[in-house]
N, CA and C of each residue as an Amber inpcrd file, in Angstrom:
protein
   729
-131.3740000  96.7450000  -0.1450000-132.1720000  97.8760000  -0.9910000
-132.5410000  98.5780000  -0.6930000-131.9540000 100.3040000  -1.0870000
-132.7260000 101.2720000  -0.5090000-134.5740000 101.2390000  -0.3300000
-135.2730000 102.2260000   0.3300000-136.8510000 101.9300000   0.5430000
-137.0580000 102.6940000  -1.1400000-138.0800000 102.2340000  -1.2560000
-138.4240000 103.1040000  -2.9320000-139.4430000 104.5000000  -2.4990000
-139.1010000 105.3130000  -3.2360000-139.5400000 106.1410000  -3.4440000
-141.2140000 106.3140000  -3.4370000-141.5180000 105.4290000  -4.0590000
-143.2310000 105.6220000  -4.4030000-143.9830000 104.5950000  -3.4450000
-144.6900000 104.5380000  -2.9610000-145.7180000 103.4870000  -2.2970000
-146.0700000 102.5190000  -3.3120000-146.3320000 101.2040000  -3.4190000
-146.0590000 100.3430000  -4.0040000-147.8140000  99.6600000  -4.1060000
-148.6100000  99.9140000  -4.8800000-150.1640000  99.3610000  -4.5210000
-150.0500000  98.2000000  -5.6540000-150.5540000  97.0800000  -4.8330000
-150.8120000  95.9260000  -5.3340000-152.4320000  95.6780000  -5.5240000
-152.3200000  94.7210000  -6.1290000-151.4690000  93.8970000  -7.2440000
-150.5990000  94.9270000  -8.5130000-149.6950000  94.4080000  -9.1680000
-149.1710000  95.1810000 -10.2270000-148.1610000  94.2740000 -11.1650000
-148.2110000  94.9440000 -12.2130000-147.3310000  93.9130000 -12.7960000
-145.8440000  93.5880000 -12.7270000-144.9990000  92.7070000 -13.0410000
-143.5550000  92.1850000 -12.4070000-142.7350000  93.5280000 -12.5420000
-142.9110000  93.5090000 -14.5050000-142.1440000  94.8280000 -14.4420000
-142.0010000  95.9380000 -14.0660000-143.1800000  96.3750000 -13.7020000
-143.4580000  97.6020000 -12.6650000-142.9590000  97.1020000 -11.4930000
-143.1650000  96.8600000 -10.9140000-142.2760000  95.4270000  -9.7990000
-141.4120000  96.1370000  -9.3310000-140.7290000  95.6190000 -10.5460000
-139.3190000  95.6330000 -10.4310000-138.3570000  97.4120000 -10.6590000
-139.6830000  97.7310000 -11.5030000-138.9970000  99.2820000 -11.8560000
-139.1560000  99.6630000 -10.7870000-140.3240000  99.5060000  -9.8900000
-140.5380000 101.0140000  -8.5810000-139.2370000 100.3380000  -7.3910000
-139.0990000  99.2870000  -7.7910000-138.0840000  98.6610000  -7.0650000
-136.4760000  99.2580000  -7.3280000-136.1620000 100.0250000  -8.5220000
-134.9260000 100.4560000  -8.7390000-134.1210000  99.7200000  -8.9990000
-134.7300000  98.5420000  -9.3600000-133.6920000  97.4180000  -9.5950000
-133.1710000  97.1850000 -11.2530000-134.4210000  97.6600000 -12.0020000
-133.8560000  97.6150000 -13.6710000-135.0920000  98.3850000 -14.0970000
-134.8660000  98.6670000 -15.3180000-136.2400000  99.6350000 -16.0250000
-137.5130000  98.4790000 -16.3800000-138.5190000  98.4020000 -16.7060000
-139.3240000  97.5710000 -16.9550000-138.8590000  96.7600000 -18.5210000
-138.6360000  97.3040000 -19.0180000-137.5700000  96.4690000 -20.6340000
-137.0440000  95.7100000 -20.1470000-136.0300000  96.2610000 -19.6110000
-135.0410000  94.7790000 -18.8870000-135.8740000  93.9090000 -18.0080000
-136.8550000  94.6900000 -17.0250000-137.2860000  93.5480000 -16.6300000
-138.1330000  92.5900000 -17.0310000-138.8940000  92.8130000 -18.3090000
-139.4870000  91.7680000 -19.1710000-138.1150000  90.9800000 -19.6540000
-137.1410000  91.5010000 -20.2300000-136.1420000  90.6750000 -20.8960000
-135.8170000  89.4600000 -20.0100000-135.5220000  90.0990000 -18.5150000
-135.2010000  88.7600000 -17.3450000-136.2960000  87.6790000 -17.0460000
-137.6150000  88.5810000 -17.4960000-138.7870000  87.2720000 -17.4590000
-138.7680000  86.1110000 -18.4600000-138.1390000  86.7770000 -19.6830000
-138.3460000  85.6540000 -20.7300000-137.3390000  84.8920000 -20.8780000
-136.2090000  85.4020000 -20.3650000-134.8740000  84.8230000 -19.9590000
-135.2420000  83.9950000 -18.5550000-136.1590000  83.8560000 -17.8460000
-136.4780000  82.8250000 -17.0070000-135.3330000  83.2830000 -15.8560000
-135.1300000  84.5890000 -15.5340000-134.3190000  84.9710000 -14.1610000
-134.9580000  85.1150000 -13.0390000-136.3670000  85.5970000 -13.5030000
-137.0640000  85.9440000 -12.4970000-138.3800000  85.0710000 -11.8980000
-138.2910000  84.8770000 -10.4130000-139.3890000  84.1330000  -9.6830000
-140.4910000  84.8930000  -8.6970000-141.3930000  84.5520000  -8.8880000
-142.2480000  84.8020000  -7.8360000-142.8430000  83.9160000  -6.8330000
-142.0630000  83.4810000  -5.4850000-142.5730000  82.5000000  -4.5080000
-141.7590000  81.3870000  -5.1920000-140.5430000  81.5680000  -5.5260000
-140.0300000  80.2670000  -6.5570000-140.7620000  79.4430000  -7.6650000
-141.1320000  80.3440000  -8.5600000-141.8580000  79.9550000  -9.5410000
-141.0740000  80.9260000 -10.6560000-140.6670000  80.4520000 -12.0370000
-140.4460000  81.2180000 -12.9030000-141.6610000  82.1850000 -13.1950000
-141.4180000  83.2750000 -13.1060000-142.5940000  84.8850000 -13.3830000
-142.9340000  84.4930000 -14.8400000-143.7440000  84.8430000 -15.1900000
-144.4800000  84.8470000 -16.3750000-144.4960000  86.5170000 -17.0980000
-144.2730000  87.0240000 -17.9650000-144.4100000  88.3610000 -18.2600000
-145.7970000  88.7560000 -18.2620000-146.0000000  89.7950000 -17.7400000
-146.8790000  90.3130000 -17.4820000-147.6740000  89.7130000 -16.0240000
-146.8880000  89.0710000 -15.1530000-147.6460000  88.4690000 -14.1040000
-147.9320000  89.8560000 -12.8950000-148.8790000  89.0490000 -12.0760000
-149.1460000  89.9620000 -11.2000000-148.2830000  89.9090000  -9.9440000
-147.7210000  90.8860000  -8.9480000-147.0000000  90.7640000  -8.0630000
-148.3750000  91.0000000  -6.9400000-148.5490000  90.1650000  -5.7900000
-149.4830000  90.3830000  -4.9050000-148.4960000  91.4030000  -3.6310000
-148.7830000  91.4580000  -2.3450000-148.4970000  92.2700000  -1.2570000
-148.2340000  90.6840000  -0.8000000-146.9230000  90.4740000  -0.4000000
-146.5520000  89.4080000   0.6150000-145.4850000  88.5610000  -0.6210000
-145.8860000  88.4630000  -1.7370000-145.3010000  87.4920000  -2.7320000
-143.4780000  87.7080000  -2.3350000-142.7280000  86.5180000  -2.5460000
-141.3170000  86.6330000  -2.2100000-140.9820000  86.5780000  -3.9020000
-140.3720000  87.8960000  -4.2710000-139.3960000  88.0330000  -5.7360000
-138.1480000  87.9000000  -5.6460000-137.5630000  87.3110000  -6.5490000
-135.8710000  86.8870000  -6.3880000-135.9110000  87.0240000  -7.9060000
-134.7090000  87.4830000  -8.3080000-133.8410000  87.3050000  -9.4990000
-132.7400000  86.6280000  -9.3080000-132.4470000  86.1550000 -10.2980000
-131.0330000  85.0800000 -10.0620000-130.2660000  85.5000000 -11.0250000
-129.1310000  86.0740000 -10.9380000-128.1670000  86.8970000 -11.7930000
-128.1750000  87.9700000 -12.4870000-127.5060000  88.1880000 -13.4450000
-127.7490000  89.7070000 -14.3190000-127.3550000  89.3410000 -15.4750000
-127.4010000  89.6680000 -16.6060000-126.8690000  89.7610000 -18.0660000
-125.5440000  90.5170000 -18.3210000-125.4810000  91.3220000 -17.4520000
-124.1820000  91.8600000 -17.4190000-123.9090000  92.7210000 -16.3080000
-122.4870000  92.8160000 -16.1010000-122.2000000  93.7490000 -14.7790000
-122.2730000  95.7080000 -15.4280000-122.8430000  96.0540000 -14.6890000
-123.0220000  97.6990000 -15.5000000-122.0830000  98.2730000 -14.7460000
-121.4130000  99.2320000 -15.9690000-120.3330000  99.7660000 -15.4880000
-120.3470000 101.7590000 -15.6290000-119.4620000 102.2980000 -14.5180000
-119.8170000 103.3900000 -14.4910000-118.7550000 103.9840000 -14.3900000
-118.4250000 105.2940000 -15.2810000-117.5150000 105.8670000 -15.2900000
-116.8800000 107.9380000 -14.8270000-116.1750000 108.1720000 -14.3460000
-116.5570000 109.6600000 -14.2400000-115.6740000 110.3050000 -15.5930000
-116.2070000 111.1490000 -16.3940000-115.3600000 111.6150000 -16.9940000
-115.3870000 113.1350000 -17.3190000-113.9000000 113.6450000 -17.5520000
-113.8280000 115.0690000 -17.8780000-114.3960000 115.6510000 -19.0450000
-115.3840000 116.4670000 -19.1330000-115.6500000 116.5760000 -20.9570000
-114.6620000 118.0030000 -21.3690000-114.0310000 117.9000000 -22.5320000
-113.2860000 119.1990000 -22.7520000-114.6850000 120.3660000 -22.9680000
-113.8790000 121.3410000 -23.1940000-114.7220000 122.4580000 -23.8210000
-114.7910000 122.0380000 -25.4260000-115.8410000 122.6500000 -25.8680000
-115.7900000 122.3860000 -26.9570000-116.4560000 120.9150000 -27.4840000
-116.4550000 119.9370000 -26.9900000-117.0940000 119.2750000 -27.3680000
-118.4460000 119.0460000 -26.8830000-119.2340000 118.3810000 -27.6650000
-120.9850000 118.2910000 -27.9540000-121.2560000 116.8640000 -26.8510000
-122.1210000 117.1840000 -26.1270000-122.6140000 115.3750000 -25.3080000
-122.7050000 114.6210000 -25.9570000-123.8940000 115.0280000 -27.0100000
-124.3570000 114.3650000 -27.8890000-125.1670000 114.7540000 -29.0550000
-125.3900000 114.5110000 -29.9890000-126.3420000 114.3890000 -31.3430000
-125.1390000 115.9680000 -32.4330000-123.9770000 115.8170000 -32.3160000
-123.4940000 116.8530000 -33.0870000-123.7470000 117.2090000 -34.2890000
-123.6630000 118.6460000 -34.5640000-123.7750000 119.0470000 -35.8910000
-122.8680000 118.9020000 -36.4780000-122.2880000 118.8520000 -38.2680000
-121.6310000 118.6270000 -39.5290000-120.1770000 119.3410000 -38.3030000
-119.6180000 119.0380000 -38.2850000-118.0720000 119.3590000 -38.2870000
-117.7920000 119.4430000 -36.3550000-118.8010000 118.9090000 -35.8580000
-118.6210000 118.9010000 -34.0850000-118.1860000 117.2880000 -34.1550000
-117.6540000 117.4030000 -33.0090000-117.0380000 115.8370000 -32.1100000
-117.9120000 115.8720000 -30.8510000-118.2520000 114.8240000 -30.5660000
-119.5270000 114.3900000 -29.1250000-118.3560000 113.3000000 -28.7340000
-118.8420000 113.1790000 -27.4430000-118.4010000 112.3810000 -26.5780000
-117.6900000 110.7800000 -27.0790000-118.5460000 110.0410000 -27.7510000
-118.4950000 109.1500000 -28.0890000-117.2730000 108.5050000 -29.1200000
-116.8790000 110.2930000 -29.4820000-115.7100000 110.2250000 -30.3950000
-114.2090000 110.3680000 -29.7300000-114.4570000 110.5850000 -28.5710000
-113.3440000 110.4190000 -28.1620000-112.9310000 109.5790000 -26.6780000
-114.3020000 109.1520000 -26.5940000-114.2100000 108.0200000 -24.9330000
-113.9160000 106.9300000 -25.7370000-112.9260000 105.9040000 -24.9300000
-112.3360000 105.1660000 -25.6320000-113.3730000 103.3410000 -25.4380000
-114.3660000 103.5420000 -24.2590000-114.9970000 102.8930000 -24.0580000
-116.4970000 102.4610000 -24.3660000-116.9280000 101.8180000 -25.4280000
-118.3580000 101.4860000 -26.6930000-119.5530000 101.0260000 -25.0410000
-120.3570000 101.5430000 -25.1940000-121.7230000 100.6110000 -24.5160000
-122.0490000 101.7920000 -23.7090000-121.3730000 102.8760000 -23.1550000
-121.8440000 103.6730000 -22.3670000-122.0620000 104.9120000 -22.8590000
-123.3900000 105.7240000 -22.1680000-123.5040000 106.6670000 -22.6400000
-123.1500000 107.5230000 -21.4170000-123.8220000 109.2840000 -21.5880000
-123.6580000 110.0810000 -20.5640000-124.7050000 110.1020000 -20.2260000
-125.0150000 110.2450000 -18.4300000-126.0700000 110.7110000 -17.9620000
-125.8460000 112.3940000 -17.6900000-127.2770000 113.0830000 -18.1020000
-127.5510000 114.1410000 -18.8780000-126.4110000 115.2590000 -19.8590000
-126.3170000 116.0470000 -19.8110000-125.5280000 116.3690000 -20.4640000
-124.6760000 118.0150000 -20.2580000-123.7290000 118.3480000 -20.7270000
-123.0950000 119.7210000 -20.2680000-123.3410000 120.2270000 -21.8300000
-123.2840000 121.6770000 -22.1380000-123.2990000 122.6740000 -23.2210000
-121.5830000 122.6270000 -23.8560000-121.6330000 122.6200000 -24.8460000
-120.5870000 122.5880000 -25.7770000-119.6060000 123.8780000 -24.9480000
-119.7040000 124.6510000 -24.6570000-118.7970000 125.8340000 -24.0310000
-118.2300000 125.2980000 -22.4790000-119.0270000 124.0690000 -22.1760000
-118.5290000 123.9050000 -20.6610000-117.7860000 122.8810000 -20.8310000
-117.4360000 122.7810000 -19.4740000-116.8020000 121.3640000 -19.4130000
-116.9700000 120.7610000 -18.0430000-115.7570000 119.6070000 -17.6990000
-115.9530000 118.6780000 -16.3650000-117.0850000 117.6980000 -16.3480000
-117.3320000 117.4980000 -15.2110000-117.4720000 115.8840000 -14.6880000
-119.2920000 115.6630000 -15.2830000-119.2050000 114.2070000 -16.2660000
-119.9120000 113.5450000 -16.7190000-120.1630000 112.2360000 -16.1840000
-120.9180000 111.7950000 -15.5290000-121.1880000 110.4150000 -15.4400000
-121.8040000 109.5740000 -16.7490000-120.7990000 108.5890000 -17.4170000
-121.1780000 107.7820000 -18.3310000-121.5140000 106.3630000 -17.6880000
-122.3790000 105.6770000 -18.1720000-123.0910000 104.1140000 -17.1450000
-123.6940000 103.3800000 -18.7070000-123.7530000 102.5260000 -18.6710000
-124.7120000 101.0010000 -19.7730000-125.8890000 101.0590000 -18.4560000
-126.3100000 102.0020000 -17.5360000-127.3210000 101.5460000 -16.5340000
-127.9120000 102.3820000 -16.6370000-129.0480000 101.9640000 -17.3930000
-130.4690000 102.6610000 -18.1000000-130.9660000 103.3940000 -16.3120000
-131.1650000 102.7770000 -15.8050000-131.7100000 102.9390000 -14.3040000
-131.7040000 104.4670000 -13.5920000-130.3550000 104.6850000 -14.1190000
-129.7700000 106.4280000 -13.3900000-130.1490000 107.1820000 -14.2380000
-130.7200000 107.3130000 -15.2590000-130.8210000 108.5250000 -16.1400000
-132.1150000 109.0900000 -15.0340000-133.3160000 108.2980000 -15.1700000
-134.4350000 109.0700000 -14.3100000-133.9600000 109.0710000 -12.8920000
-133.3830000 108.4860000 -12.4130000-132.6380000 108.2540000 -10.4920000
-131.9770000 109.7680000 -10.5430000-131.2480000 109.9790000 -11.6120000
-130.2920000 111.4140000 -11.0980000-131.1310000 112.7600000 -11.3940000
-132.1860000 112.6540000 -12.8690000-132.3750000 113.7140000 -13.9390000
-133.8460000 114.1540000 -13.2660000-134.4400000 113.4340000 -12.9630000
-135.7830000 114.0330000 -12.3920000-135.6140000 115.1580000 -11.6370000
-136.3120000 115.9790000 -11.8560000-136.0940000 117.5520000 -11.2600000
-136.6410000 117.3480000  -9.8780000-137.5500000 116.5310000  -9.8740000
-138.2100000 116.0060000  -8.3290000-137.1300000 115.5930000  -7.7010000
-136.1550000 114.8080000  -7.5260000-135.3280000 114.2380000  -6.7270000
-134.4020000 115.5960000  -6.2570000-134.1720000 116.7500000  -6.9680000
-132.8760000 117.8690000  -6.5760000-131.7910000 117.3190000  -5.7790000
-131.3780000 116.8610000  -7.0640000-129.7950000 116.4140000  -6.6140000
-129.0420000 117.1690000  -6.5860000-127.9430000 117.4690000  -5.7340000
-126.8120000 118.4070000  -6.1790000-125.6450000 117.7480000  -7.3330000
-125.4840000 119.4350000  -8.0420000-124.5440000 119.3730000  -9.2710000
-123.9010000 120.2820000  -8.6310000-122.1400000 120.9960000  -8.4180000
-121.5660000 121.6870000  -8.5690000-120.6810000 122.0840000  -9.5960000
-120.4980000 123.4730000  -9.5660000-119.9410000 123.9550000 -10.7440000
-118.6780000 125.1340000 -10.6760000-117.6780000 125.3970000 -10.9430000
-116.5670000 126.1570000 -10.7610000-117.1520000 127.3760000 -11.9740000
-117.3080000 128.4980000 -11.9940000-117.3130000 129.6350000 -13.2340000
-116.5070000 130.7520000 -12.8150000-115.7220000 131.2210000 -14.3860000
-115.2500000 132.0510000 -14.0040000-115.6230000 133.3540000 -15.5090000
-115.9770000 134.3080000 -14.2940000-116.7090000 135.6330000 -15.2070000
-115.5240000 136.6100000 -15.9900000-116.0840000 137.1710000 -17.1040000
-115.1010000 137.9370000 -17.6100000-115.0060000 139.3500000 -16.8270000
-115.7300000 140.0260000 -16.1960000-115.2350000 140.9880000 -15.3300000
-115.8530000 140.4590000 -13.6450000-115.5110000 141.7810000 -12.7600000
-115.3940000 141.1500000 -11.5290000-116.9770000 141.2640000 -10.8610000
-117.2780000 140.2060000  -9.9550000-118.5560000 140.0240000  -9.7390000
-119.1190000 141.2410000  -8.5750000-120.6550000 141.7050000  -9.2680000
-120.7510000 142.8380000  -8.1860000-120.8400000 142.6360000  -6.5360000
-120.9750000 143.5400000  -5.5900000-120.8410000 143.2460000  -4.1070000
-122.1410000 142.0900000  -4.2340000-123.2070000 142.9870000  -4.3570000
-124.2520000 141.7450000  -4.2240000-124.5500000 140.5760000  -4.6000000
-123.7550000 140.2510000  -5.6580000-123.5810000 139.0970000  -6.3170000
-124.2940000 137.7010000  -5.6800000-123.0480000 137.3210000  -4.6970000
-123.7100000 135.8860000  -3.7560000-125.1620000 135.9050000  -3.3910000
-125.4440000 136.9430000  -2.6030000-127.0090000 136.8910000  -2.0070000
-128.0260000 136.4970000  -2.6280000-127.9820000 137.5730000  -3.9450000
-128.8340000 137.4410000  -5.0020000-128.9920000 136.2820000  -5.8100000
-127.5950000 135.9030000  -6.0510000-127.5000000 134.2930000  -6.6590000
-128.6290000 133.4210000  -5.9420000-128.0300000 133.6780000  -4.6820000
-128.5300000 132.0250000  -3.5180000-129.8570000 132.4070000  -3.3310000
-130.6170000 133.6010000  -3.6510000-132.1690000 133.6990000  -3.4140000
-133.0720000 133.0850000  -4.4420000-132.4110000 132.9940000  -5.7060000
-133.1750000 132.8360000  -6.8710000-133.1940000 133.9250000  -7.8170000
-132.7310000 133.9290000  -9.2570000-133.2670000 135.0500000 -10.2250000
-133.5690000 134.8440000 -11.2130000-134.3840000 135.7240000 -11.9210000
-134.8380000 135.7010000 -12.4670000-134.7420000 135.5390000 -14.1040000
-134.6310000 134.4430000 -14.7930000-133.8240000 134.3690000 -16.0790000
-134.7360000 134.4930000 -17.3080000-135.8990000 135.0360000 -17.0840000
-136.4410000 135.6850000 -18.4760000-137.8550000 134.4750000 -18.2730000
-137.8730000 133.0730000 -18.3590000-139.2320000 132.5840000 -18.3680000
-139.3660000 131.7640000 -17.2550000-138.3560000 131.6700000 -15.9550000
-138.3230000 130.7510000 -14.9890000-137.6050000 131.8040000 -13.9940000
-138.2820000 131.7520000 -12.6980000-137.0840000 132.3120000 -11.3250000
-136.5880000 130.9040000 -10.6830000-135.2030000 130.8210000 -10.6100000
-134.3130000 129.3980000 -10.4260000-134.1630000 129.3200000  -8.8700000
-134.3190000 128.0030000  -8.5080000-134.4940000 127.5310000  -7.2850000
-133.2690000 128.5730000  -6.4790000-133.8360000 128.4450000  -5.1260000
-132.1190000 128.9320000  -4.1620000-131.1930000 128.1890000  -4.0850000
-129.8270000 128.3310000  -4.6480000-128.6350000 127.7980000  -4.5190000
-127.3890000 127.9890000  -3.6410000-126.4870000 127.5820000  -3.5930000
-125.1940000 127.7590000  -2.4870000-124.0990000 128.3260000  -3.4610000
-123.5760000 129.7220000  -3.2460000-122.3510000 130.2400000  -3.6160000
-121.2640000 130.5310000  -2.8010000-120.1480000 130.3110000  -3.6610000
-118.7920000 130.7750000  -2.4800000-118.2720000 131.3670000  -3.3470000
-118.0630000 132.2510000  -3.4730000-116.9390000 133.8280000  -3.7950000
-115.4820000 132.9200000  -3.9200000-114.8930000 132.8900000  -4.9240000
-113.3390000 132.2280000  -4.7820000-112.4760000 133.4350000  -5.4900000
-113.1860000 134.5890000  -5.7670000-112.1770000 135.7060000  -6.0490000
-113.1500000 136.9250000  -6.6360000-112.2360000 137.5090000  -7.5320000
-113.2420000 138.6450000  -8.0660000-113.9170000 138.5440000  -8.9220000
-113.4780000 137.6850000  -9.8620000-114.1230000 136.7920000 -11.1700000
-114.3160000 135.5560000 -11.2740000-114.3490000 134.9980000  -9.8800000
-114.5300000 133.3820000  -9.9480000-115.3330000 133.0790000  -8.5110000
-116.4070000 132.2100000  -8.9450000-117.2300000 131.3270000  -7.9860000
-117.5520000 130.0290000  -8.2270000-118.1930000 129.2690000  -7.0050000
-118.4680000 128.0650000  -7.3580000-119.9980000 128.2070000  -6.9890000
-121.0930000 127.3180000  -7.6710000-122.1620000 127.3420000  -7.2850000
-122.8750000 125.7940000  -7.5620000-123.4600000 125.7260000  -6.3190000
-124.4200000 124.3670000  -6.0120000-125.3230000 124.3740000  -6.5400000
-126.2280000 123.7080000  -7.8920000-127.3060000 123.4300000  -7.9300000
-127.9580000 122.2540000  -7.7510000-129.3970000 122.3890000  -7.5800000
-130.1250000 121.1050000  -7.4100000-131.0660000 121.1580000  -8.6910000
-131.1500000 121.7200000  -9.5780000-131.8300000 121.3900000 -11.2950000
-130.7670000 121.8630000 -11.9500000-131.3360000 121.9810000 -13.1330000
-130.5320000 121.7690000 -14.3420000-130.7840000 122.3800000 -15.4760000
-131.5300000 124.0010000 -15.4100000-132.4240000 124.3170000 -16.9380000
-131.1890000 124.8650000 -18.1670000-131.4200000 124.6600000 -18.8290000
-131.1170000 125.2520000 -20.1730000-129.8720000 126.4630000 -19.9990000
-128.6470000 125.9490000 -20.0730000-127.8660000 126.9710000 -19.9620000
-127.9770000 127.7160000 -18.9620000-128.7120000 127.1860000 -17.6180000
-129.0220000 127.8920000 -16.3100000-128.1180000 129.2200000 -15.9160000
-126.3580000 128.6930000 -15.5850000-125.7150000 129.1810000 -14.8680000
-125.4790000 130.8690000 -15.6120000-125.0650000 130.4190000 -17.1450000
-124.7850000 131.8880000 -17.8130000-126.3200000 132.9130000 -17.8820000
-127.1160000 132.0390000 -17.8600000-128.5540000 132.7700000 -17.9830000
-128.3260000 133.4230000 -16.3110000-127.7800000 132.7860000 -15.5460000
-128.2490000 133.6360000 -14.0940000-126.9340000 135.1110000 -14.0420000
-126.1320000 134.7700000 -14.6200000-125.0820000 135.3740000 -14.4010000
-125.2540000 136.6490000 -15.5310000-126.0880000 136.2180000 -16.4580000
-126.5310000 137.3760000 -17.4250000-127.2630000 138.4140000 -16.7000000
-128.4460000 137.8230000 -15.8280000-129.2610000 138.6850000 -15.0230000
-128.4820000 139.9530000 -14.6920000-127.0250000 139.7510000 -14.1910000
-126.6720000 140.7610000 -13.3190000-125.5720000 141.5870000 -14.4230000
-125.5670000 141.4440000 -15.7030000-124.1910000 141.6100000 -16.9050000
-123.2010000 141.0760000 -16.9940000-123.0290000 139.9650000 -16.5310000
-122.3230000 138.7960000 -16.3290000-121.9510000 137.9750000 -17.4740000
-120.7180000 138.0540000 -18.1630000-120.6780000 137.1590000 -18.8210000
-119.7930000 135.8350000 -18.4310000-120.1050000 134.8400000 -18.7410000
-119.2830000 133.9470000 -18.6960000-117.7700000 133.1720000 -19.3610000
-117.0440000 133.1080000 -18.4710000-115.7160000 132.7070000 -19.4700000
-115.3830000 131.4580000 -19.6740000-115.5120000 131.0770000 -18.2120000
-114.9440000 129.4780000 -18.2340000-116.3280000 129.0400000 -17.1340000
-116.7140000 127.7590000 -17.4010000-117.5500000 127.1650000 -16.4860000
-117.2560000 125.6920000 -16.7430000-117.0810000 124.9380000 -15.4690000
-116.3300000 123.5770000 -15.2610000-117.3450000 123.3170000 -14.0490000
-118.0060000 121.8310000 -14.5140000-119.1120000 120.7770000 -13.3090000
-117.3290000 120.0720000 -12.7080000-117.7210000 120.1040000 -11.0030000
-116.4790000 119.4190000 -10.4400000-117.3480000 118.4540000  -9.6350000
-118.5600000 118.6180000  -9.3240000-119.0780000 117.4740000  -8.3050000
-120.1700000 117.1590000  -9.2110000-120.6600000 115.7240000  -8.7240000
-122.3770000 115.3050000  -9.2750000-122.8890000 114.6060000  -7.5120000
-123.5270000 114.6770000  -6.9800000-123.6990000 114.2530000  -5.4510000
-122.4900000 113.8370000  -5.2470000-121.8290000 112.4500000  -4.8050000
-120.7020000 112.8560000  -4.3600000-119.6610000 111.7550000  -5.2860000
-119.8820000 112.4820000  -6.3200000-118.8150000 112.0590000  -7.2890000
-118.2440000 113.4360000  -7.7940000-116.8040000 113.4050000  -7.3030000
-115.5830000 114.5250000  -7.6300000-115.3530000 114.4180000  -8.8530000
-114.8070000 115.3550000  -9.5680000-114.2190000 115.5980000 -10.9130000
-112.3500000 115.5380000 -10.2130000-112.1010000 116.1280000  -9.1870000
-111.1510000 115.8770000  -8.4840000-110.0670000 116.5560000  -9.5330000
-108.8450000 114.9100000 -10.0090000-107.6960000 115.8200000 -10.7440000
-107.7720000 115.3890000 -12.0290000-108.9410000 114.7690000 -12.7710000
-108.8690000 114.4260000 -13.4780000-108.5190000 115.2290000 -15.0610000
-107.9480000 115.0570000 -15.8550000-107.1720000 116.5190000 -16.7990000
-108.7070000 116.1510000 -17.7960000-108.7320000 117.4720000 -18.5900000
-109.8630000 116.9740000 -19.6800000-109.7390000 115.9610000 -20.6790000
-110.5040000 115.3230000 -20.8410000-110.8330000 114.1750000 -21.9220000
-110.0050000 112.3630000 -21.0670000-109.7500000 113.2210000 -19.8850000
-109.7730000 111.6140000 -19.0860000-110.6340000 110.7730000 -18.2770000
-110.9570000 109.9330000 -17.7030000-111.8490000 109.1700000 -17.0460000
-111.3600000 107.8610000 -15.8230000-112.3630000 107.8260000 -15.1460000
-111.6680000 106.7660000 -14.1270000-113.4190000 106.2090000 -13.8190000
-112.7070000 104.8260000 -13.5980000-113.9580000 103.7730000 -13.3830000
-114.1920000 104.3970000 -12.0110000-115.7550000 104.3950000 -11.7970000
-116.7480000 104.3880000 -10.5860000-116.5520000 102.9530000  -9.7480000
-116.3000000 102.9770000  -8.5280000-115.9310000 101.7260000  -7.7130000
-116.2230000 101.8120000  -6.5790000-116.2080000 100.7730000  -5.8560000
-116.3300000 100.7270000  -3.8940000-117.2650000 101.6970000  -3.6710000
-116.6770000 102.5820000  -2.2430000-117.3360000 102.8340000  -1.5490000
-118.0820000 104.1540000  -2.4480000-117.2470000 104.6390000  -3.0740000
-117.5700000 106.2840000  -3.5300000-118.5510000 105.6670000  -5.1490000
-119.0310000 104.3720000  -5.5750000-120.2690000 103.8580000  -5.8900000
-120.6830000 103.5630000  -5.6080000-120.7760000 103.2020000  -4.0660000
-122.2040000 102.5250000  -3.6320000-122.6670000 103.4320000  -2.9270000
-121.8250000 104.7250000  -2.6880000-123.0350000 105.9500000  -2.0760000
-123.4000000 106.4350000  -3.0220000-122.7830000 106.4380000  -4.0130000
-123.7500000 107.1210000  -5.3940000-124.9300000 105.9290000  -5.7020000
-124.7510000 104.8860000  -5.6580000-126.4100000 104.2400000  -6.2060000
-127.4020000 104.2580000  -4.6670000-126.2750000 104.6140000  -3.7760000
-127.2650000 104.6180000  -2.4690000-128.2750000 105.7890000  -2.5770000
-127.3610000 107.0860000  -2.8260000-128.6220000 108.2200000  -2.9050000
-129.3400000 107.9680000  -3.9180000-129.4240000 107.6840000  -4.8910000
-130.1500000 107.5770000  -6.2100000-131.1220000 106.1090000  -6.1500000
-130.7810000 105.5940000  -4.6380000-131.6390000 104.3740000  -4.5310000
-131.8620000 103.4180000  -4.7880000-130.5560000 103.0200000  -5.7910000
-130.4350000 102.0430000  -6.7250000-129.7540000 100.6580000  -6.1740000
-130.0190000  99.5660000  -6.4180000-129.4550000  98.4640000  -6.0290000
-128.2880000  97.6430000  -6.7330000-127.2590000  97.5520000  -6.2100000
-126.0380000  97.3550000  -6.8510000-126.0680000  95.8520000  -7.4610000
-126.7140000  94.8200000  -6.4670000-126.4060000  93.4810000  -6.4740000
-127.8130000  92.7180000  -6.9690000-127.7750000  91.8560000  -7.7470000
-128.9900000  91.0420000  -7.7910000-129.5440000  90.3120000  -6.2910000
-130.4620000  89.7470000  -6.3820000-131.1940000  89.2140000  -4.9070000
-132.2800000  89.1660000  -5.0840000-133.2560000  88.8590000  -3.4150000
-134.1820000  89.2260000  -3.2140000-135.0120000  90.3620000  -3.1860000
-136.1800000  90.6790000  -3.3280000-136.7050000  92.0610000  -3.1930000
-137.5160000  91.7770000  -2.1970000
């Protein structure tokens, strides 16, 4: 179990304890307690029971094994909440019961992580964590000479100045950018500050998960070392056991 990011202040309710330990959500913890899967000092825990410093908390088994997938979202597909005539990920992704963590706008494509592990959402998307996401961008016009330095320093996009980032120039109209934040249409707005229009935008990496050679609409399960490292970075436990 990776160390918790927030100090534990005892006593606390069992569902809060399990959530702060990044073991599950509070709602999931309540369900596990109801099913008598959670023990405090070897005795079945009760809903709302307090955990004190030094208590031994264990969880027996899981209700399901979480699933994780890397998916290449095609351009033109909505991540979720489509309007009339639009298609969303669940219309084309063949596995039910999973959801995309975060979103890519309709005109953008590339890597999305899909899972049924509700813990991943806060762990990955909370801005305080500053997790890396990498994008490949192609513009309509040639990039100005000072583009890299000014982008990396932070850009005024109207209502916000972006955090420092990393830019690698790949060609006259192409670059990679690594962000640790995700404002609405941020890259397009950053480019717009330099009079540039984005022709194509593809996310190629989330933390250690890479898009690789996945074609649009294709997916692959996350497993083994890749998944273990991903969960470790997020501070999440992959298995049941003693906390």
